DRENDO-1510 file (C-alpha; in Angstrom, 1 decimal, always signed):
<recs>
REC; n; res; u; v; w
REC; 1; MET; +0.0; +0.0; +0.0 .
REC; 2; PRO; +1.1; +3.6; -0.5 .
REC; 3; ALA; +2.5; +5.2; +2.7 .
REC; 4; ALA; +0.4; +7.6; +4.6 .
REC; 5; GLU; +1.3; +11.2; +4.0 .
REC; 6; ILE; +0.2; +12.3; +7.4 .
REC; 7; SER; -0.2; +10.4; +10.7 .
REC; 8; VAL; -3.8; +9.4; +11.3 .
REC; 9; SER; -5.1; +7.6; +14.3 .
REC; 10; ALA; -8.1; +7.1; +16.6 .
REC; 11; ASP; -6.7; +9.8; +18.8 .
REC; 12; LEU; -6.7; +12.3; +16.0 .
REC; 13; VAL; -10.3; +11.3; +15.2 .
REC; 14; ARG; -11.3; +12.0; +18.8 .
REC; 15; ARG; -9.6; +15.4; +18.8 .
REC; 16; LEU; -11.2; +16.5; +15.5 .
REC; 17; LEU; -14.6; +15.4; +16.8 .
REC; 18; ASP; -14.1; +17.3; +20.0 .
REC; 19; GLU; -13.3; +20.5; +18.0 .
REC; 20; GLN; -15.9; +20.3; +15.3 .
REC; 21; HIS; -18.7; +17.9; +16.4 .
REC; 22; PRO; -18.6; +17.8; +20.2 .
REC; 23; ASP; -22.0; +16.1; +20.5 .
REC; 24; LEU; -20.3; +13.0; +19.0 .
REC; 25; ALA; -17.0; +13.3; +20.8 .
REC; 26; ASP; -18.0; +11.0; +23.7 .
REC; 27; LEU; -18.8; +8.1; +21.5 .
REC; 28; PRO; -16.3; +5.2; +21.4 .
REC; 29; VAL; -13.8; +5.2; +18.5 .
REC; 30; GLU; -12.4; +2.0; +17.1 .
REC; 31; VAL; -10.1; +1.6; +14.1 .
REC; 32; LEU; -11.6; -0.7; +11.5 .
REC; 33; ALA; -9.3; -0.3; +8.6 .
REC; 34; ASN; -6.2; +1.7; +7.6 .
REC; 35; GLY; -6.4; +1.3; +3.8 .
REC; 36; TRP; -4.9; +2.8; +0.6 .
REC; 37; ASP; -6.7; +6.0; +0.9 .
REC; 38; ASN; -8.5; +6.4; +4.3 .
REC; 39; LEU; -8.4; +5.5; +8.0 .
REC; 40; VAL; -11.9; +4.2; +8.8 .
REC; 41; CYS; -13.1; +4.2; +12.4 .
REC; 42; ARG; -16.3; +2.9; +13.9 .
REC; 43; LEU; -17.9; +5.7; +15.9 .
REC; 44; GLY; -20.4; +4.4; +18.4 .
REC; 45; GLU; -23.1; +2.2; +17.1 .
REC; 46; GLU; -24.4; +4.3; +14.2 .
REC; 47; PHE; -21.5; +5.9; +12.4 .
REC; 48; LEU; -18.1; +5.6; +10.7 .
REC; 49; VAL; -15.4; +8.3; +10.4 .
REC; 50; ARG; -13.5; +8.4; +7.1 .
REC; 51; LEU; -10.2; +10.3; +7.4 .
REC; 52; PRO; -7.9; +10.6; +4.3 .
REC; 53; ARG; -4.4; +9.5; +4.8 .
REC; 54; ARG; -3.2; +10.9; +1.4 .
REC; 55; ALA; -3.8; +14.2; -0.4 .
REC; 56; VAL; -5.4; +12.4; -3.4 .
REC; 57; ALA; -7.9; +10.8; -1.1 .
REC; 58; ALA; -8.9; +14.2; +0.3 .
REC; 59; GLU; -10.2; +15.1; -3.1 .
REC; 60; PHE; -12.2; +11.9; -3.2 .
REC; 61; VAL; -13.8; +12.6; +0.1 .
REC; 62; ALA; -14.7; +16.1; -1.1 .
REC; 63; HIS; -16.5; +14.5; -4.1 .
REC; 64; GLU; -18.4; +12.2; -1.8 .
REC; 65; GLN; -19.5; +15.1; +0.4 .
REC; 66; ARG; -20.6; +17.1; -2.6 .
REC; 67; TRP; -22.5; +14.5; -4.6 .
REC; 68; LEU; -23.6; +11.5; -2.5 .
REC; 69; PRO; -26.3; +13.3; -0.6 .
REC; 70; GLU; -27.9; +14.2; -4.0 .
REC; 71; LEU; -27.6; +10.7; -5.5 .
REC; 72; ALA; -28.6; +8.8; -2.4 .
REC; 73; ALA; -32.3; +9.8; -2.6 .
REC; 74; ARG; -32.8; +8.0; -5.9 .
REC; 75; LEU; -30.7; +4.9; -5.4 .
REC; 76; PRO; -32.4; +1.6; -4.4 .
REC; 77; LEU; -29.6; +0.5; -2.1 .
REC; 78; PRO; -28.1; +2.5; +0.8 .
REC; 79; VAL; -24.9; +4.5; +0.1 .
REC; 80; PRO; -22.7; +6.3; +2.7 .
REC; 81; ALA; -23.8; +9.9; +2.2 .
REC; 82; PRO; -22.0; +11.9; +4.9 .
REC; 83; VAL; -24.1; +12.9; +7.9 .
REC; 84; ARG; -21.4; +15.3; +9.2 .
REC; 85; VAL; -18.6; +17.1; +7.3 .
REC; 86; GLY; -15.2; +17.8; +8.8 .
REC; 87; ARG; -13.2; +20.8; +7.9 .
REC; 88; PRO; -9.4; +21.2; +7.5 .
REC; 89; THR; -7.7; +22.7; +10.5 .
REC; 90; ALA; -4.2; +23.4; +11.7 .
REC; 91; ARG; -4.2; +20.0; +13.3 .
REC; 92; TYR; -5.3; +18.2; +10.1 .
REC; 93; PRO; -5.2; +19.6; +6.5 .
REC; 94; TRP; -8.0; +17.9; +4.6 .
REC; 95; PRO; -11.8; +17.4; +4.7 .
REC; 96; TRP; -13.1; +14.3; +6.4 .
REC; 97; SER; -16.6; +12.8; +6.9 .
REC; 98; VAL; -18.8; +11.1; +9.4 .
REC; 99; VAL; -21.0; +8.6; +7.5 .
REC; 100; PRO; -23.6; +6.0; +8.5 .
REC; 101; TYR; -22.5; +2.6; +9.6 .
REC; 102; PHE; -24.2; -0.2; +7.6 .
REC; 103; PRO; -24.2; -3.8; +9.0 .
REC; 104; GLY; -22.9; -6.6; +7.0 .
REC; 105; ARG; -19.7; -8.0; +5.5 .
REC; 106; ILE; -18.2; -7.2; +2.1 .
REC; 107; ALA; -19.2; -9.5; -0.7 .
REC; 108; ALA; -15.6; -10.6; -1.2 .
REC; 109; GLN; -15.8; -12.3; +2.2 .
REC; 110; SER; -19.5; -13.2; +2.4 .
REC; 111; GLU; -21.2; -13.9; -0.9 .
REC; 112; PRO; -25.0; -13.5; -1.3 .
REC; 113; ASP; -27.0; -16.6; -0.6 .
REC; 114; ASP; -28.9; -16.3; -3.9 .
REC; 115; ARG; -26.5; -14.9; -6.5 .
REC; 116; TRP; -29.2; -14.8; -9.2 .
REC; 117; SER; -31.3; -12.5; -7.1 .
REC; 118; ALA; -28.1; -10.5; -6.1 .
REC; 119; ALA; -27.3; -10.1; -9.8 .
REC; 120; ALA; -30.7; -8.6; -10.5 .
REC; 121; VAL; -30.4; -6.3; -7.4 .
REC; 122; LEU; -27.0; -5.0; -8.4 .
REC; 123; GLY; -28.2; -4.5; -12.0 .
REC; 124; GLY; -31.1; -2.5; -10.8 .
REC; 125; PHE; -28.8; -0.4; -8.6 .
REC; 126; LEU; -26.5; +0.3; -11.6 .
REC; 127; ASP; -29.5; +1.1; -13.8 .
REC; 128; ALA; -30.6; +3.8; -11.3 .
REC; 129; LEU; -27.1; +5.1; -10.8 .
REC; 130; HIS; -26.2; +5.4; -14.4 .
REC; 131; ALA; -28.2; +8.5; -15.2 .
REC; 132; PRO; -26.7; +11.3; -17.2 .
REC; 133; ALA; -24.3; +13.3; -15.0 .
REC; 134; PRO; -24.2; +17.1; -15.0 .
REC; 135; ALA; -21.3; +19.0; -16.7 .
REC; 136; GLU; -19.8; +19.8; -13.3 .
REC; 137; ALA; -19.6; +16.1; -12.2 .
REC; 138; PRO; -16.1; +14.8; -11.3 .
REC; 139; VAL; -14.0; +13.4; -14.1 .
REC; 140; ASN; -11.6; +10.6; -13.3 .
REC; 141; SER; -8.5; +10.2; -15.5 .
REC; 142; VAL; -8.5; +6.4; -15.3 .
REC; 143; ARG; -12.1; +5.4; -14.8 .
REC; 144; GLY; -15.1; +5.9; -17.2 .
REC; 145; ILE; -12.7; +6.7; -20.0 .
REC; 146; PRO; -12.4; +5.0; -23.4 .
REC; 147; LEU; -10.8; +1.6; -23.2 .
REC; 148; ALA; -7.8; +2.9; -25.3 .
REC; 149; GLY; -6.7; +4.8; -22.2 .
REC; 150; ARG; -6.1; +1.5; -20.4 .
REC; 151; ALA; -4.2; -0.3; -23.2 .
REC; 152; GLU; -0.7; +0.4; -21.9 .
REC; 153; GLY; -1.5; -1.0; -18.5 .
REC; 154; VAL; -3.2; -4.0; -19.9 .
REC; 155; LEU; -0.4; -4.9; -22.2 .
REC; 156; ALA; +2.1; -4.5; -19.4 .
REC; 157; GLY; +0.0; -6.6; -17.0 .
REC; 158; LEU; -0.4; -9.4; -19.6 .
REC; 159; ALA; +3.3; -9.8; -19.7 .
REC; 160; HIS; +3.2; -11.1; -16.1 .
REC; 161; VAL; +0.3; -13.7; -16.5 .
REC; 162; ASP; +0.8; -17.4; -17.2 .
REC; 163; ARG; +2.0; -17.9; -20.8 .
REC; 164; ALA; -0.9; -20.4; -21.4 .
REC; 165; ASP; -3.5; -17.6; -20.6 .
REC; 166; ARG; -1.8; -14.7; -22.4 .
REC; 167; ALA; -3.0; -15.4; -25.9 .
REC; 168; THR; -6.6; -15.8; -24.8 .
REC; 169; ALA; -6.5; -12.7; -22.7 .
REC; 170; LEU; -5.0; -10.7; -25.5 .
REC; 171; ARG; -7.9; -11.8; -27.8 .
REC; 172; VAL; -10.4; -10.7; -25.2 .
REC; 173; TRP; -8.7; -7.4; -24.9 .
REC; 174; GLU; -8.5; -6.8; -28.6 .
REC; 175; SER; -12.2; -7.6; -29.1 .
REC; 176; ALA; -13.2; -5.3; -26.3 .
REC; 177; ALA; -11.0; -2.5; -27.5 .
REC; 178; ALA; -12.5; -2.8; -31.0 .
REC; 179; ALA; -16.1; -2.4; -29.7 .
REC; 180; PRO; -17.8; +0.9; -30.5 .
REC; 181; ALA; -17.1; +3.6; -27.9 .
REC; 182; TRP; -19.8; +4.9; -25.6 .
REC; 183; ASP; -21.7; +7.5; -27.6 .
REC; 184; GLY; -24.3; +8.5; -25.0 .
REC; 185; PRO; -24.0; +11.3; -22.4 .
REC; 186; PRO; -21.5; +10.7; -19.6 .
REC; 187; VAL; -23.4; +8.9; -16.8 .
REC; 188; TRP; -22.8; +8.8; -13.1 .
REC; 189; LEU; -20.4; +6.0; -12.1 .
REC; 190; HIS; -19.3; +4.5; -8.8 .
REC; 191; GLY; -15.9; +4.2; -10.4 .
REC; 192; ASP; -14.5; +1.5; -8.2 .
REC; 193; LEU; -17.2; -1.1; -8.0 .
REC; 194; HIS; -15.9; -4.5; -6.9 .
REC; 195; PRO; -16.8; -7.1; -4.2 .
REC; 196; ALA; -14.9; -5.3; -1.5 .
REC; 197; ASN; -17.2; -2.3; -2.0 .
REC; 198; ILE; -20.5; -4.2; -1.8 .
REC; 199; LEU; -22.0; -5.2; +1.5 .
REC; 200; VAL; -24.0; -8.3; +2.2 .
REC; 201; ASP; -26.2; -8.6; +5.2 .
REC; 202; ARG; -28.3; -11.7; +6.1 .
REC; 203; GLY; -27.4; -13.2; +2.7 .
REC; 204; ARG; -28.5; -10.2; +0.6 .
REC; 205; ILE; -26.8; -7.3; -1.0 .
REC; 206; SER; -27.5; -4.5; +1.5 .
REC; 207; ALA; -25.4; -1.4; +0.6 .
REC; 208; VAL; -22.8; -0.1; -1.8 .
REC; 209; ILE; -19.9; +1.8; -0.2 .
REC; 210; ASP; -16.7; +3.7; -0.9 .
REC; 211; PHE; -17.6; +6.2; -3.6 .
REC; 212; GLY; -14.2; +7.9; -3.6 .
REC; 213; ASP; -13.8; +7.3; -7.3 .
REC; 214; ILE; -17.2; +8.7; -8.2 .
REC; 215; THR; -17.1; +10.1; -11.7 .
REC; 216; SER; -18.9; +10.4; -15.0 .
REC; 217; GLY; -18.3; +8.5; -18.1 .
REC; 218; ASP; -18.9; +5.1; -19.8 .
REC; 219; PRO; -21.1; +2.8; -17.8 .
REC; 220; ALA; -19.0; -0.2; -18.9 .
REC; 221; THR; -16.5; +0.6; -16.1 .
REC; 222; ASP; -19.0; -0.2; -13.4 .
REC; 223; LEU; -20.5; -3.2; -15.3 .
REC; 224; SER; -17.2; -5.0; -15.0 .
REC; 225; VAL; -18.2; -6.0; -11.5 .
REC; 226; ALA; -20.4; -8.7; -13.2 .
REC; 227; TRP; -17.2; -10.7; -13.9 .
REC; 228; MET; -16.0; -10.3; -10.3 .
REC; 229; LEU; -19.0; -11.9; -8.6 .
REC; 230; PHE; -21.2; -13.9; -11.0 .
REC; 231; THR; -21.3; -16.8; -13.4 .
REC; 232; ALA; -22.1; -16.2; -17.1 .
REC; 233; GLU; -25.8; -17.0; -16.6 .
REC; 234; GLN; -26.0; -14.7; -13.5 .
REC; 235; ARG; -24.2; -12.0; -15.5 .
REC; 236; ALA; -27.0; -12.2; -18.0 .
REC; 237; ALA; -29.5; -11.5; -15.2 .
REC; 238; LEU; -27.6; -8.4; -14.2 .
REC; 239; ARG; -27.4; -7.2; -17.8 .
REC; 240; GLN; -31.2; -7.7; -18.2 .
REC; 241; THR; -31.9; -5.3; -15.4 .
REC; 242; CYS; -29.4; -2.7; -16.5 .
REC; 243; GLY; -30.9; -0.7; -19.4 .
REC; 244; ARG; -27.7; +0.7; -20.8 .
REC; 245; ALA; -25.9; -2.6; -21.3 .
REC; 246; ASP; -26.1; -2.9; -25.1 .
REC; 247; ASP; -23.8; -5.3; -26.9 .
REC; 248; ALA; -21.0; -2.9; -27.3 .
REC; 249; THR; -21.2; -1.7; -23.7 .
REC; 250; TRP; -21.2; -5.3; -22.5 .
REC; 251; GLU; -18.1; -6.1; -24.6 .
REC; 252; ARG; -16.3; -3.0; -23.2 .
REC; 253; ALA; -17.3; -4.1; -19.7 .
REC; 254; ARG; -15.6; -7.4; -20.3 .
REC; 255; GLY; -12.5; -5.4; -21.3 .
REC; 256; TRP; -12.7; -3.3; -18.2 .
REC; 257; ALA; -13.0; -6.5; -16.1 .
REC; 258; LEU; -9.8; -7.8; -17.7 .
REC; 259; ALA; -8.0; -4.4; -17.1 .
REC; 260; LEU; -9.0; -4.2; -13.5 .
REC; 261; SER; -8.2; -7.9; -12.8 .
REC; 262; LEU; -4.7; -7.3; -14.0 .
REC; 263; VAL; -4.4; -4.2; -11.7 .
REC; 264; PHE; -5.6; -6.3; -8.7 .
REC; 265; LEU; -3.1; -9.1; -9.6 .
REC; 266; SER; -0.2; -6.7; -10.1 .
REC; 267; HIS; -0.7; -4.6; -7.0 .
REC; 268; SER; -1.9; -6.9; -4.2 .
REC; 269; ALA; +1.2; -8.5; -2.9 .
REC; 270; ASP; +0.2; -7.3; +0.6 .
REC; 271; ASN; -3.6; -7.7; +0.1 .
REC; 272; PRO; -4.7; -11.3; -0.5 .
REC; 273; LEU; -8.3; -10.2; -0.5 .
REC; 274; MET; -7.9; -8.0; -3.6 .
REC; 275; ARG; -5.7; -10.6; -5.2 .
REC; 276; GLY; -8.5; -13.1; -4.9 .
REC; 277; ILE; -10.9; -10.7; -6.6 .
REC; 278; GLY; -8.4; -10.3; -9.4 .
REC; 279; GLU; -7.9; -14.0; -9.9 .
REC; 280; ARG; -11.6; -14.7; -10.0 .
REC; 281; ALA; -12.3; -11.9; -12.4 .
REC; 282; PHE; -9.4; -12.9; -14.7 .
REC; 283; ARG; -10.7; -16.5; -14.9 .
REC; 284; ALA; -14.3; -15.3; -15.6 .
REC; 285; VAL; -13.1; -13.1; -18.4 .
REC; 286; LEU; -11.2; -15.9; -20.0 .
REC; 287; GLU; -14.3; -18.3; -19.9 .
</recs>
């Protein structure tokens, strides 16, 4: 993982709460994760605190604060729209958020009991999310873009996969890259939709989390999650409930699944969970 650019801790969270949200300052604080971008702490029974550990992540938190409250009202699954906003101070230089706590475990660790139903639920969520985005929506330089923008990384990643798989993977990539580009308006995207950002509670998909990469662009980016969670038949169920998944978009989505699987395989030496997602997606793409 990239190193933190500033020291973040539960103690820092307590101090910031005491300064800016004193009515929450007496709640217990427990570190849940210290990830690539954020320190995530449980705050009492109802909340989480997301505290950026890198400058780039501070921009992501600002995007969540600006757009998630607006999007949450029309989405069929809960999303972590901030309930409190933290300001930069002399003690800490970036924005931070208090968000709702959602029960459940990530789908990468606890798959839905009925994956057919889960595919339809996730497809319905994406159909609702993928509405045309306004001109001022965030633009991500690596997500939602034309597939050609991922070509260099894909070709570099293929050099490190098993030689027996390389030719098949290259054919998949070339087919996806040759598909017609998205010609509709840029739509809202989660931007980083994979099984570690989907919650499952009581056997059902219950929430979608971590919208730090929220952006506008080609819906194929998000649809790549179908190869990370589902069989071919279940992917068809997801596609049926997602109105923007025409043949070209579905082909590009397969290309995105390949591109992201190679990223996960190449950069998860210290993260077996993400490596597992990468391996599963890579095998599904090659079916």
